[in-house]
N, C-alpha and C positions, 0 to 999 in steps of 0.2 A: 504494500500500500504506500502511495506517495501523497504527502501532504502538499497542498498548493493553495494559494490565495488568488482569487480572481477579482479584479476590480475594474470598473470602467474609468475612462479618462476623466469624467467629471469629478469623481471622488478623489482621484489622484491630484487633479488641479486644485480642488478645494483644500486638501490636506497640505499641498505644497505652499499654497498661499498662507495658510495658518502658520506654517514653519517659518516662512520668510518674514512674516509680520512679527513673530515672536523673537526673531534675531536682530531686528532693526535696532540701531542705536538711537539715542536721544537726538531728535532733529533730523534723522535720516528717514527717507521714504522712497521705496522702490516702486515705481508705477507698475501696476498689474492690470491688464485688460483681458477679459475673457472673449474668445471668439467661438461662438457656438451655433449649432443649428436648432437648438432647443428654443421654443417660443413660449414655453410655460412661464407664468409669472413666478412660480416657485423657484425656477432656475435663476432668474434675476435676483430674487430675494436672497437665495443661498450664496450666490457669488458675492454680493455686496456685504452680506453678513459676516463673511470670513475675512473681509478687508480688500477685496478687489476694488479697483477704482472705477471701472466701467465694464459694461457688457455689450458687445456687438453681436448682432444676430446675422448669420449667413443666410442668403447672400448679402453682402454689404458692398458699398461703393468705396473706391479708393479715397474719394474726397472725405467721406465720413471717418475713415481710419486716420487720415491726415489731421482732421479737425480734433479728434480725440488726443492724438499725440501732441499736437500744438498746445492744447489746453493743459495737458499734464506737465509739459515742459515749462509752462509759465508758473506753475505752482510750486 
């Protein structure tokens, strides 16, 4: 018998965000933006709750990606 853990990318991304946020130093902020095909409100809420800065839903336009990056770089 082999033990294994299966997880989806959403869970991994949420956990990774939590780890990154827990290791940030005072005054440090690493921008994190989710890019997902999920349109459920729960997905948005989950991503923002763990500390992601924004969520883009696929398909998205290059202009929207640029807008989000520019906004995050100003802050």
